[in-house]
N, C-alpha and C positions, 0 to 999 in steps of 0.2 A: 451723694450728695445733690448732685447736679437733677436727680429727678426729684428728690424732695424739695429743694428749692423752686423748682419749676411749678411744682404742684401744691405745695402747701404755703409757700413763703407771700406775704404780701408784695405788692409791687416795688415798695420803696426798698425791702429786703432783698428782694431778686437783684434790684437795679446794685445796691451795695455787694452783693457777692458777685455780679458778672464785671463789675469794675474793679474787684480787688485782684492784686497779682496773684498767680497761682499758689505762692508761698504763703499768702495770707488768706486764702480762700476758708481754710479750716477754722481760722481763727474769726473770721467774719460769719461764716456758717453758724458756728456755735454761740455767738454773741445774739445774733437773730433767733436761733433758735430757743434760748434760754429766755428771752422776751416774748415768743409767742407761747411756749410752755406756760409762761406763768399768767399770761393773760387768759388762756382757754382755760386753764384751772380756775382762776377768779371768775371767770363769768359763766362756768359751768357747761361751757360750749366744747365741741368736739373738732377734730381737725379738718371737718367739712367747712366750718365756718373761720379756718385761719386766715383768708385773706383779709377779712376785716376785723379779725380779732382785738387790733391794737386800737381799733376805733373806738371802743367800747371801755377801754380802763386807763387808768394811769398807771404808767409804769416806769420803773428806774433799773438802770443796770449797771453792775459792778465790775470794773476792771482792775481792781488793787491787786489782786493776784495772778501772776501770770500764768497761764494754761488753765485757768477755771473761769467758767461762765457764769455767773450771778445775775439773776434778777428777781424782781418782785412787781406784783401788780395787784391793783385794787378796783374794782368798779366803782366809776363816779367820775366827776371830773376834778381835775388837779387844782392846785399843785401839789403834788406827793413831795414829801421831805423824808428821806430815809437817811439815818445814821448807821452806817456800815461798822462793826466792831469786828476787825479781822487780826489776825496775827501779824 
């Protein structure tokens, strides 16, 4: 995880990961990974653009299901309103 965070995560995500307790780092990692993946897919970019990918999209994360990382992103300025329908 450390290599991926340091090479692929934007600075704000790197900071969140490094400030998390060791026991919470996995949760923080996937929280940010889900956002980055959604942003890259929405913008049609690749991992080489991951440091700036959150700047070009509106994104939302759902933490309603423990142990599951869900995120959605769309190209354009916000606000983005998502209604999550989860069990």
